[in-house]
C-alpha positions in Angstrom: 11.2 4.5 3.5 10.3 2.6 6.7 8.3 -0.5 6.0 5.3 -1.3 8.2 4.4 -4.8 9.1 2.0 -6.1 6.5 -1.3 -7.6 7.8 -2.0 -9.5 4.6 0.1 -12.4 3.1 0.2 -12.4 -0.7 1.2 -16.0 -1.6 3.2 -16.4 -4.7 1.1 -19.3 -6.0 -2.2 -17.4 -5.6 -1.4 -14.7 -8.1 -3.7 -14.2 -11.1 -0.5 -13.8 -13.3 3.0 -12.4 -13.0 2.9 -8.8 -11.9 4.2 -5.9 -14.1 4.0 -2.2 -13.3 4.5 0.5 -16.0 5.3 3.9 -14.6 4.5 6.5 -17.2 6.4 9.8 -17.5 6.0 11.8 -14.3 4.9 8.9 -12.1 8.3 7.4 -11.4 8.7 8.7 -7.8 5.3 7.3 -6.7 5.9 4.0 -8.7 9.2 3.4 -6.9 7.5 3.7 -3.5 4.7 1.3 -4.6 7.2 -1.1 -6.0 9.2 -1.2 -2.7 6.0 -2.2 -0.8 5.1 -4.9 -3.3 8.6 -6.4 -3.3 8.6 -6.6 0.5 5.1 -8.2 0.7 5.6 -10.6 -2.1 8.9 -11.8 -0.7 7.0 -12.7 2.5 4.8 -14.8 0.2 7.6 -16.7 -1.4 8.7 -14.5 -4.3 12.3 -13.8 -5.1 11.7 -10.9 -7.5 13.5 -7.6 -6.7 11.4 -5.3 -8.9 8.0 -5.4 -10.7 8.7 -2.2 -12.7 8.7 -2.7 -16.5 11.1 -0.4 -18.4 9.3 1.7 -21.0 9.9 4.8 -23.1 7.6 7.3 -24.9 10.0 9.2 -27.1 9.0 12.1 -29.5 10.2 12.9 -33.0 11.2 16.5 -33.6 7.9 17.1 -35.4 6.0 16.2 -32.2 4.9 12.7 -33.2 5.3 10.1 -30.5 5.5 6.4 -30.0 5.8 4.0 -27.1 8.3 1.2 -26.4 8.1 -1.6 -23.9 11.6 -2.8 -23.3 10.9 -6.3 -21.9 8.3 -8.9 -22.4 4.9 -8.5 -20.8 3.4 -11.6 -22.2 1.0 -13.2 -19.7 1.6 -10.4 -17.2 -1.1 -8.8 -15.0 -0.1 -5.3 -16.1 -0.8 -2.1 -14.1 -0.1 1.2 -15.9 0.3 4.2 -13.6 -0.7 7.5 -15.4 -0.6 11.1 -14.1 -2.4 13.1 -16.7 -2.0 16.2 -14.5 1.9 16.3 -14.5 2.7 19.4 -16.5 6.4 19.1 -15.4 7.1 16.5 -18.1 8.5 18.2 -21.1 9.2 17.4 -24.8 10.8 19.1 -27.8 8.8 20.1 -30.8 10.1 22.2 -33.7 12.8 23.5 -31.3 10.3 24.5 -28.6 10.3 23.0 -25.1 6.7 22.1 -24.3 4.9 20.9 -21.2 2.9 17.7 -21.6 -0.9 18.3 -21.3 -3.5 15.8 -20.1 -4.1 15.1 -23.8 -0.4 14.2 -24.3 -0.4 11.9 -21.3 -3.6 10.2 -22.4 -2.2 9.6 -25.9 1.0 8.0 -24.4 -1.2 5.8 -22.3 -2.9 4.5 -25.4 0.5 4.0 -27.1 1.7 1.9 -24.3 -1.5 -0.3 -24.4 -0.8 -0.7 -28.2 2.8 -1.6 -27.5 1.7 -4.4 -25.2 0.1 -5.8 -28.4 -2.6 -7.8 -26.6 0.0 -10.1 -25.1 -0.6 -9.2 -21.4 -2.9 -11.4 -19.3 -4.8 -8.3 -18.2 -4.3 -4.5 -18.4 -5.3 -2.3 -15.5 -4.9 1.5 -15.5 -4.3 3.5 -12.3 -5.2 7.1 -13.2 -5.5 9.1 -10.0 -6.7 12.3 -11.8 -9.3 11.0 -14.3 -8.7 12.3 -17.8 -11.3 14.9 -18.6 -13.0 14.3 -15.3 -13.8 17.9 -14.5 -16.1 18.1 -17.6 -18.6 15.7 -16.0 -21.9 16.8 -17.4 -23.1 18.4 -20.7 -24.6 21.8 -20.9 -25.6 22.9 -24.4 -23.2 21.6 -27.1 -20.2 20.4 -25.1 -17.9 17.5 -25.3 -17.8 14.7 -22.7 -14.1 13.7 -23.0 -14.0 11.5 -19.9 -16.9 9.3 -20.9 -15.5 8.9 -24.4 -12.0 8.2 -23.1 -13.3 5.4 -20.7 -15.2 3.8 -23.6 -12.0 4.0 -25.8 -9.9 2.3 -23.1 -12.5 -0.4 -22.7 -12.4 -1.0 -26.5 -8.6 -1.3 -26.3 -8.9 -4.1 -23.8 -8.4 -2.4 -20.4 -10.0 -4.5 -17.7 -10.0 -2.1 -14.7 -9.7 1.6 -14.1 -8.6 2.8 -10.6 -9.0 6.5 -9.9 -9.0 8.6 -6.7 -11.7 11.0 -5.6 -13.3 11.5 -9.1 -14.9 14.8 -9.6 -18.1 13.0 -10.4 -17.8 9.2 -10.1 -21.1 8.8 -12.1 -19.0 8.9 -15.2 -18.5 5.2 -14.7 -22.0 4.8 -16.1 -20.3 5.2 -19.5 -18.6 1.8 -19.0 -21.0 -0.4 -17.0 -19.3 -3.7 -18.0 -15.7 -2.6 -17.1 -14.1 -2.5 -13.6 -14.1 1.0 -12.2 -13.0 1.8 -8.7 -13.2 5.3 -7.2 -11.0 5.5 -4.1 -11.3 8.1 -1.4 -8.1 8.2 0.8 -10.0 9.2 4.0 -7.9 7.1 6.3 -4.6 8.4 4.9 -5.8 12.0 5.2 -6.8 11.6 8.9 -3.6 9.8 9.6 -1.6 12.7 8.1 -3.7 15.3 9.9 -3.1 13.6 13.3 0.6 13.3 12.6 1.0 16.9 11.5 -1.3 18.5 14.2 -0.8 16.1 17.1 -2.7 18.3 19.6 -5.8 18.7 17.4 -9.1 17.8 19.2 -11.6 16.3 16.9 -14.6 16.0 19.3 -18.0 17.6 18.6 -17.3 20.6 20.9 -14.0 21.6 19.4 -14.1 20.4 15.7 -16.3 20.7 12.7 -16.4 19.7 9.1 -17.4 22.2 6.4 -18.1 21.4 2.8 -16.9 24.3 0.5 -19.8 23.7 -1.9 -22.7 21.4 -2.6 -20.6 19.3 -5.0 -18.2 18.3 -2.2 -20.9 17.4 0.3 -20.6 13.6 0.1 -16.9 13.4 0.9 -17.4 15.9 3.8 -20.4 14.0 5.1 -18.2 10.9 5.4 -15.6 12.8 7.5 -18.3 14.2 9.8 -20.0 10.8 10.2 -16.9 8.8 11.0 -15.7 11.5 13.4 -19.1 12.1 15.0 -18.9 15.9 14.5 -21.2 18.5 13.0 -21.3 19.3 9.3 -21.7 22.7 7.6 -21.9 23.6 4.0 -21.3 26.7 1.8 -23.6 27.3 -1.1 -22.1 29.0 -4.1 -24.5 31.7 -5.4 -23.5 32.2 -9.0 -24.4 34.8 -11.7 -25.8 32.5 -14.5 -26.1 35.5 -16.9 -22.3 35.7 -17.3 -19.6 33.2 -18.3 -16.0 33.9 -17.2 -13.2 31.5 -18.2 -15.8 28.9 -19.1 -17.9 29.1 -16.0 -20.4 31.3 -14.1 -18.7 33.5 -11.6 -19.5 33.2 -7.9 -21.4 36.1 -6.4 -21.4 35.0 -2.8 -20.8 32.1 -0.4 -23.9 31.4 1.7 -23.2 29.2 4.8 -25.7 26.5 6.0 -25.0 24.8 9.4 -24.4 25.3 13.1 -22.0 27.9 14.5 -18.3 27.4 13.9 -17.4 29.9 16.6 -14.3 28.8 18.6 -14.0 25.5 16.6 -11.3 24.1 14.4 -12.6 23.6 10.9 -11.6 21.0 8.3 -12.6 21.6 4.7 -12.3 18.8 2.1 -12.4 19.0 -1.7 -11.1 17.1 -4.6 -9.1 19.8 -6.3 -7.4 23.1 -5.3 -7.0 24.7 -8.7 -6.5 28.4 -8.4 -7.4 28.1 -4.7 -9.4 31.4 -4.7 -12.7 29.6 -3.8 -11.1 27.8 -0.9 -9.6 31.0 0.5 -13.0 32.8 0.1 -14.5 30.0 2.2 -11.8 30.3 4.8 -12.4 34.1 5.0 -16.1 33.5 5.5 -15.4 31.1 8.3 -13.0 33.5 10.0 -15.8 36.1 9.9 -17.9 33.6 11.8 -15.1 33.2 14.5 -13.7 29.9 13.5 -10.5 29.1 15.4 -8.1 27.3 13.1 -8.9 26.2 9.5 -7.3 23.2 7.7 -8.0 22.6 4.1 -7.6 19.3 2.2 -7.6 18.6 -1.5 -6.7 15.3 -3.1 -5.1 17.2 -5.9 -3.2 20.3 -4.8 -2.7 21.9 -8.2 -2.3 25.6 -7.3 -2.5 26.7 -11.0 -2.1 30.4 -10.1 0.9 29.9 -7.8 1.3 29.9 -4.1 1.4 33.6 -3.2 -2.3 33.9 -2.2 -1.9 30.9 0.2 1.4 32.3 1.6 -0.4 35.6 2.4 -3.4 33.8 3.9 -1.2 31.7 6.1 0.9 34.7 7.3 -2.3 36.5 8.1 -3.7 33.5 10.1 -6.6 33.0 7.6 -5.6 29.4 7.0 -3.5 27.1 9.2 -2.6 24.3 7.0 -3.3 22.6 3.6 -3.1 18.9 3.1 -2.7 17.2 -0.3 -1.8 13.8 -1.7 1.2 12.7 -3.7 -1.1 11.3 -6.4 -0.1 14.1 -8.9 2.9 16.4 -9.4 3.7 18.8 -6.6 6.2 21.6 -7.2 9.4 21.7 -5.1 8.1 25.2 -4.0 4.9 23.7 -2.7 6.7 20.9 -0.8 8.9 23.4 0.9 6.0 25.4 2.3 5.5 25.3 6.1 1.7 25.3 5.6 1.6 22.3 3.3 1.4 18.7 4.5 1.6 15.7 2.2 -0.7 12.7 2.3 1.2 9.6 1.1 -1.0 7.2 -0.9 1.7 4.8 -2.1 0.9 2.0 0.3 -2.8 2.4 -0.4 -2.2 1.9 -4.1 0.2 -1.1 -3.4 -2.6 -2.8 -1.5 -4.9 -2.3 -4.4 -2.5 -3.8 -6.9 -1.6 -6.7 -4.7 -5.3 -7.5 -4.0 -6.3 -7.4 -7.6 -3.3 -9.4 -8.6 -4.4 -12.1 -6.2 -8.2 -11.8 -7.0 -8.9 -10.7 -3.4 -11.9 -8.6 -2.4 -11.1 -4.9 -2.3 -14.2 -3.9 -0.3 -12.2 -3.5 2.9 -9.7 -1.2 1.1 -12.4 1.0 -0.4 -14.3 1.3 2.9 -11.7 2.3 5.5 -14.2 2.7 8.4 -12.7 0.1 10.7 -9.1 1.4 10.1 -10.3 4.9 10.9 -12.0 3.8 14.2 -8.8 1.9 15.1 -6.7 5.1 14.3 -9.0 7.2 16.6 -8.6 4.6 19.4 -4.9 4.3 19.0 -4.4 8.1 19.1 -6.7 8.5 22.1 -9.3 10.3 20.2 -12.0 7.7 20.7 -12.8 6.3 24.2 
């Protein structure tokens, strides 16, 4: 990994406490990248430490019971626990069966690690890119609210800060008004990846447009349209509320609101591509309206129904590229696809950790407006 020159100096003597990073099962690749940035930056500030990763283990008994072990002291450490509740590629044995870890399993291991710290850490911070239970963000009838309850549970266990990325509904933080909660949108990283992957893309108002796939994603798409100075369109999902299929009301039609997309490249941003069917339906509707090229972005490219539909759409020219972050597990098959472009967020997380560890303001990290303007100027897209 090529290191870029750091524009901030993190002095050793200004740290809140010694830094410790716990990489839970399934986050090791991302944690190694974050650690390399931090080692480089902290050495510039006078540190001689070669790694900030804390060795841990979350073994399972054959009956399925689990426990957590922290294999070195964390007494007095400013502890950051990296947790990917969406990584189904982590397996464990139970009664002879090989099982994939569910979000529930990852969350229980997180609590076990907090218990293993035994209250000896100076502070515990949790970096949970996909917020546990976050898709169930409001109650209809008699339903659970797992995310709100989990946040309150972590607060009661002594967690000081939660850092998440592109929460499905960030208003869930209202459940923990006295605890630190940062919802980070990696807009700058996405645009940087877009310009690198599609160097000839023209993002002016005459050639480019942002489209929200539904009303729930309007805010993140509004930001892209505003910072780029282009038009914004939106699809409204007309649903059949008399029927429930797989826990939700089926979509009857996608109604488009906005100016013409004819002859323009279109960028669609959402938080999650789950099955991907809705995103492809939106792309098909845009093609009917004579859109030129279509690029989709989702912070979490899950593809729960596999990749065949997107392979077919790409081969037919219905979609020209999909961007997704490395904040959760991506299959080797996805990473090998010509149409998929990865957005690396390791450096962004490293900035967050270093800033919190030095009690520095993170407002400039959360609001990347100036960095985006600089990116547009440096790439000749802003005169």
